[in-house]
C-alpha positions as CSV (number, residue, x, y, z in Angstrom):
1,X,0.0,0.0,0.0
2,X,2.8,2.4,0.7
3,X,4.0,2.2,-2.9
4,X,0.5,2.8,-4.1
5,X,0.2,5.8,-1.9
6,X,3.5,7.2,-2.9
7,X,2.7,6.6,-6.6
8,X,-0.7,8.2,-6.4
9,X,0.1,11.0,-4.0
10,X,-2.9,10.2,-1.9
11,X,-2.3,12.1,1.4
12,X,-5.5,10.9,2.9
13,X,-4.3,7.3,2.4
14,X,-0.9,8.2,3.9
15,X,-2.7,9.5,6.9
16,X,-4.7,6.4,7.3
17,X,-1.6,4.2,7.0
18,X,0.1,6.4,9.6
19,X,-2.8,6.0,12.0
20,X,-2.7,2.2,11.5
21,X,1.0,2.2,12.3
22,X,0.5,4.3,15.4
23,X,-2.2,1.9,16.5
24,X,0.1,-1.0,15.9
25,X,2.8,0.7,17.9
26,X,0.4,1.4,20.8
27,X,-0.7,-2.2,20.9
28,X,2.9,-3.4,20.8
29,X,3.8,-1.2,23.8
30,X,0.7,-2.4,25.7
31,X,1.6,-6.1,25.0
32,X,5.2,-5.5,26.2
33,X,3.8,-4.0,29.5
34,X,1.4,-7.1,29.9
35,X,4.2,-9.5,29.2
36,X,6.6,-7.8,31.6
37,X,3.8,-7.8,34.2
38,X,3.5,-11.6,33.9
39,X,6.5,-12.0,36.3
40,X,9.2,-12.8,33.8
41,X,11.3,-13.9,36.8
42,X,9.1,-17.1,36.9
43,X,10.2,-18.1,33.4
44,X,13.4,-19.7,32.5
45,X,16.2,-17.2,31.9
46,X,16.5,-17.9,28.2
47,X,12.8,-17.5,27.6
48,X,12.6,-14.3,29.6
49,X,15.6,-12.9,27.7
50,X,13.9,-13.8,24.3
51,X,10.8,-11.9,25.4
52,X,12.7,-8.9,26.5
53,X,14.6,-8.9,23.2
54,X,11.5,-9.2,21.2
55,X,9.9,-6.3,23.1
56,X,13.0,-4.2,22.5
57,X,13.0,-5.1,18.8
58,X,9.2,-4.4,18.5
59,X,9.9,-0.9,19.9
60,X,12.7,-0.3,17.4
61,X,10.5,-1.5,14.5
62,X,7.6,0.7,15.6
63,X,10.0,3.7,15.8
64,X,11.4,2.9,12.3
65,X,7.8,2.6,10.9
66,X,6.8,5.9,12.4
67,X,9.9,7.5,11.0
68,X,9.1,6.1,7.6
69,X,5.5,7.4,7.7
70,X,6.8,10.8,8.7
71,X,9.2,10.8,5.7
72,X,6.5,9.6,3.3
73,X,4.0,12.3,4.6
74,X,6.7,15.0,4.2
75,X,7.6,13.8,0.7
76,X,4.0,13.9,-0.4
77,X,3.5,17.4,1.0
78,X,6.5,18.7,-0.8
79,X,5.3,17.5,-4.2
């Protein structure tokens, strides 16, 4: 969809995609809080470490997606 949006210059579609990305980001953060709240200390160390790594990578991915959406929005505005 991002390629279609960029090709058509549809700013409304870009905003919709950005809102969807923000919602995904929000849900990922909420999931991370819930998982952390499940007493990771009761899990075996390797499992707890994998969950913490996944949460960290999810936050990094969400930040990258947000940045990409910002860049796309700025690009469409400048054309």
